[in-house]
C-alpha positions in Angstrom: -60.0 85.8 81.7 -62.5 82.9 82.0 -65.4 83.4 79.7 -66.8 79.9 80.1 -70.6 80.3 79.7 -73.2 79.3 82.2 -74.9 76.7 80.1 -78.6 75.9 80.3 -80.4 72.8 79.2 -82.0 74.7 76.3 -78.5 75.6 75.0 -77.6 71.9 74.7 -80.9 70.6 73.4 -81.3 73.3 70.9 -77.7 73.3 69.5 -78.1 73.4 65.8 -74.5 73.3 64.7 -75.1 70.2 62.6 -78.7 70.9 61.6 -79.9 72.3 58.4 -80.0 76.1 58.3 -83.4 77.6 58.9 -85.3 80.9 58.4 -84.2 82.6 61.7 -85.8 85.5 63.5 -82.9 87.7 62.6 -83.4 86.9 58.9 -87.1 87.7 59.1 -86.5 91.0 60.9 -84.1 92.1 58.1 -86.5 91.1 55.4 -89.4 93.0 57.0 -87.1 96.1 57.6 -86.1 95.9 53.9 -89.8 95.9 52.8 -90.6 98.9 55.1 -87.7 101.0 53.7 -88.8 100.1 50.1 -92.3 101.4 50.9 -90.8 104.6 52.3 -88.4 105.0 49.4 -91.4 104.8 47.0 -92.7 108.0 48.5 -89.3 109.8 48.1 -88.2 108.7 44.6 -87.6 112.3 43.6 -84.7 112.6 46.1 -81.2 112.1 45.0 -79.9 108.5 45.5 -83.3 107.1 46.7 -83.8 104.8 43.6 -80.6 103.1 44.5 -81.6 102.7 48.1 -84.9 101.2 46.9 -83.2 98.6 44.7 -80.7 97.7 47.5 -83.4 97.2 50.0 -85.5 95.1 47.6 -82.6 92.7 47.6 -82.5 92.3 51.4 -85.4 89.8 51.7 -83.9 87.6 49.0 -80.4 87.8 50.6 -81.8 86.9 54.0 -83.6 83.9 52.5 -80.5 82.7 50.6 -78.3 82.9 53.6 -80.9 81.2 55.8 -81.1 78.3 53.5 -77.4 77.9 52.5 -75.9 74.5 52.9 -74.7 73.9 56.5 -70.9 74.2 55.8 -68.4 75.8 58.2 -68.2 78.9 55.9 -71.9 79.2 55.8 -72.1 79.0 59.6 -69.7 81.9 59.8 -71.5 84.0 57.2 -74.8 83.4 58.9 -73.3 84.7 62.1 -71.7 87.9 60.7 -73.8 89.0 57.7 -76.6 90.7 59.7 -74.1 93.0 61.4 -72.2 93.6 58.2 -75.4 94.5 56.5 -76.1 97.2 59.1 -73.4 99.4 57.6 -75.3 99.7 54.3 -78.6 100.2 56.2 -77.2 103.0 58.2 -75.7 104.7 55.1 -79.1 104.7 53.5 -80.6 106.8 56.3 -78.5 109.7 55.2 -79.8 109.4 51.6 -83.4 109.1 52.7 -83.0 112.1 55.0 -81.8 114.2 52.1 -78.2 114.4 53.3 -79.1 116.8 56.1 -82.0 118.7 54.5 -84.8 116.8 56.2 -86.7 118.6 59.0 -85.7 117.4 62.5 -87.1 117.2 66.0 -84.1 118.9 67.7 -86.1 122.0 68.7 -88.6 119.9 70.7 -85.9 117.9 72.4 -83.9 121.0 73.3 -87.0 122.6 74.8 -87.8 119.6 76.8 -84.2 119.3 78.1 -84.2 123.0 79.1 -87.5 122.5 80.9 -86.0 119.6 82.8 -82.5 120.9 83.5 -82.6 124.6 83.1 -79.8 124.3 80.5 -78.7 122.2 77.6 -76.6 119.5 79.3 -75.0 118.2 76.1 -73.8 121.7 75.3 -73.1 123.1 78.7 -71.9 120.2 80.9 -68.4 119.9 79.4 -68.1 123.7 79.2 -69.0 124.1 82.9 -66.7 121.2 84.0 -64.0 120.7 81.4 -61.7 117.8 82.2 -58.9 116.4 80.0 -59.1 113.1 82.0 -62.9 112.7 81.6 -62.7 113.8 78.0 -60.2 111.0 77.2 -62.1 108.5 79.4 -65.5 109.2 77.8 -64.2 109.4 74.3 -62.4 106.1 74.9 -65.7 104.6 76.1 -67.3 105.9 72.9 -64.7 104.1 70.8 -65.2 100.9 72.9 -68.6 100.6 71.3 -67.1 98.8 68.3 -65.3 96.3 70.5 -68.4 95.7 72.6 -70.6 94.9 69.7 -68.2 92.4 68.0 -66.7 90.6 71.1 -69.7 88.5 72.0 -70.1 87.4 68.4 -66.5 86.2 68.3 -66.7 84.5 71.7 -69.9 82.6 70.7 -68.6 81.7 67.3 -65.3 80.3 68.7 -67.3 78.4 71.3 -69.6 77.1 68.5 -72.6 78.1 70.6 -75.1 78.7 67.8 -78.0 79.2 70.2 -76.2 81.9 72.2 -75.0 83.6 69.0 -78.5 83.5 67.5 -80.1 85.0 70.7 -77.4 87.7 70.7 -77.9 88.6 67.0 -81.7 88.7 67.5 -81.5 91.2 70.3 -78.8 93.3 68.7 -80.4 93.5 65.3 -83.9 94.2 66.6 -82.5 97.1 68.6 -80.6 98.5 65.7 -83.6 98.2 63.3 -86.0 99.9 65.8 -83.4 102.8 66.1 -83.2 103.1 62.3 -86.9 103.3 62.0 -86.9 106.3 64.4 -84.2 107.9 62.3 -86.3 107.6 59.2 -89.6 108.7 60.6 -88.5 111.1 63.4 -85.0 112.4 62.5 -83.0 114.2 65.2 -79.7 115.7 64.2 -78.3 115.9 67.8 -76.0 118.4 69.6 -73.0 117.4 67.5 -74.7 119.2 64.6 -76.8 121.8 66.5 -74.2 123.4 68.8 -70.7 124.7 68.4 -68.5 121.7 68.7 -66.0 121.1 71.5 -62.5 122.5 70.9 -59.2 123.4 72.5 -57.7 121.3 75.3 -60.9 119.4 75.8 -60.4 117.5 72.6 -56.6 117.5 72.6 -56.3 113.8 73.2 -56.0 110.8 70.9 -59.4 109.2 71.7 -61.2 112.4 71.0 -59.4 112.9 67.7 -60.2 109.3 66.7 -63.9 109.8 67.6 -64.3 113.0 65.5 -62.4 111.4 62.6 -64.9 108.6 62.7 -67.9 110.9 62.9 -66.7 113.1 60.0 -66.4 110.0 57.8 -69.4 107.9 58.7 -72.2 109.8 60.5 -75.7 109.7 59.2 -77.8 112.8 59.5 -80.9 112.4 61.7 -79.5 109.4 63.7 -79.5 110.9 67.2 -82.7 109.8 68.9 -82.5 107.2 70.3 -78.8 106.8 70.5 -78.0 103.6 68.7 -74.5 103.6 70.3 -76.1 103.4 73.7 -79.0 101.2 72.7 -76.8 98.7 70.9 -74.2 98.4 73.7 -77.0 97.9 76.2 -78.5 95.2 73.9 -75.0 93.7 73.4 -74.4 93.5 77.1 -77.8 91.8 77.7 -77.1 89.4 74.9 -73.6 88.7 76.2 -75.0 88.2 79.8 -77.5 85.6 78.6 -74.7 83.6 77.0 -71.9 84.2 79.5 -72.4 86.1 82.8 -68.7 86.8 83.1 -68.6 88.4 79.6 -71.8 90.4 80.4 -70.3 91.7 83.6 -67.1 92.8 81.9 -69.2 94.8 79.4 -71.3 96.6 82.1 -68.8 99.3 83.0 -67.8 100.5 79.5 -71.5 100.4 78.6 -72.3 102.7 81.5 -69.4 105.0 80.7 -70.6 105.2 77.1 -74.2 106.1 78.1 -72.9 109.1 80.2 -70.0 110.0 77.8 -72.2 110.6 74.8 -73.8 113.5 76.7 -70.6 114.9 78.3 -68.8 114.8 74.9 -71.7 116.5 73.1 -72.7 113.6 70.9 -76.2 113.1 72.1 -78.9 114.8 74.2 -79.7 113.3 77.6 -83.0 112.2 76.2 -81.2 110.4 73.3 -79.0 108.4 75.8 -81.9 107.7 78.2 -84.1 106.5 75.3 -81.2 104.3 74.1 -80.9 102.7 77.5 -84.6 102.0 77.7 -84.9 100.8 74.1 -81.9 98.5 74.4 -83.1 97.0 77.6 -86.7 96.5 76.5 -86.1 95.3 72.9 -83.1 93.1 73.6 -84.6 91.8 76.8 -87.8 90.7 75.2 -86.3 89.4 72.0 -83.5 87.4 73.6 -85.8 86.0 76.2 -88.1 84.6 73.5 -85.4 83.4 71.2 
C-alpha cells in the first residue's frame, strides 16, 4: 500500500531532523498535566497510593524538559517520538488510584437517565440483547482491538519516513485528546455500562476477539474512565493526525475508527453519550491542535 504523504511547503521548511531539540507543545502539555494532577493529589493524600502518584507526577515536568533538551542523536529522536505515548500508561493507571479503586462517586445515574430520555431504553445494555449477532460481535470486538494498532501505526510511519513535523503534529493532537479525557475521568468519573450492567455472556462473546477484549479489560481498565470514551476520542484524533500527514493513511483508518465508535456501544463498553462525546472531543481537540502545530 502506498503511504507516500502529501507534502506541504511547511513540512519541508520546518523539518527539524538535524536541529537542536526544543521544548515542544507535547512536552509542555505533559508538564502542565503533571502539575494539575499534583495539585489534585494534594487534596487526596489520605487515600491509598496517592502519595506515590503525587511523587510520580512531580517528576513529569522534569522528564519532559530533559527529553526536550536531549542531544539530537538518533536514539534521542526516537525517544522524543515515543515517550509521550509510553507515559500515558502510567498516567492512566494513576486515575484508578485517584478514584479510590472504584469507590469514588460517579455520574452514571445522570447519563443513564439522559439516555433513557433520548432512546426509551439503555442502548449499551439492550442493543446487543435485542439483536444478538455472532458476526457483529466478532466484528465490533475486533474493531475495539484495532485501537492499539490505529494509535501506533501513524507514529511508526512518520518515524520511518523521518517526518518530524508530521510526527510532532500527530503527537500534539493525540496527547491533547488523551489528557483532556483523563481530566474528565479525574473530575467527573463515569464507570460505564461494563461495570453498571450485567455483562454480555453466552454465544455473543464466544469468539476470540471478544475473549481478548475482556482479558484486556480485566487486566488494565481504570475505574471512572468511561466519559468521554478515550478509545473513540483517541482513534478519531489519530485518524485526523494521520490524515494531516498522509491522506492515504488517514483514509485507511476511517473505517475501523467508525466501527470502533459504534462497537463500543453495541458491545456494552460505553454509553452512546460516551462514544458521541469521544467523537466530538477527538475532532475538536485534535483538529485545533494539529492545525496550529
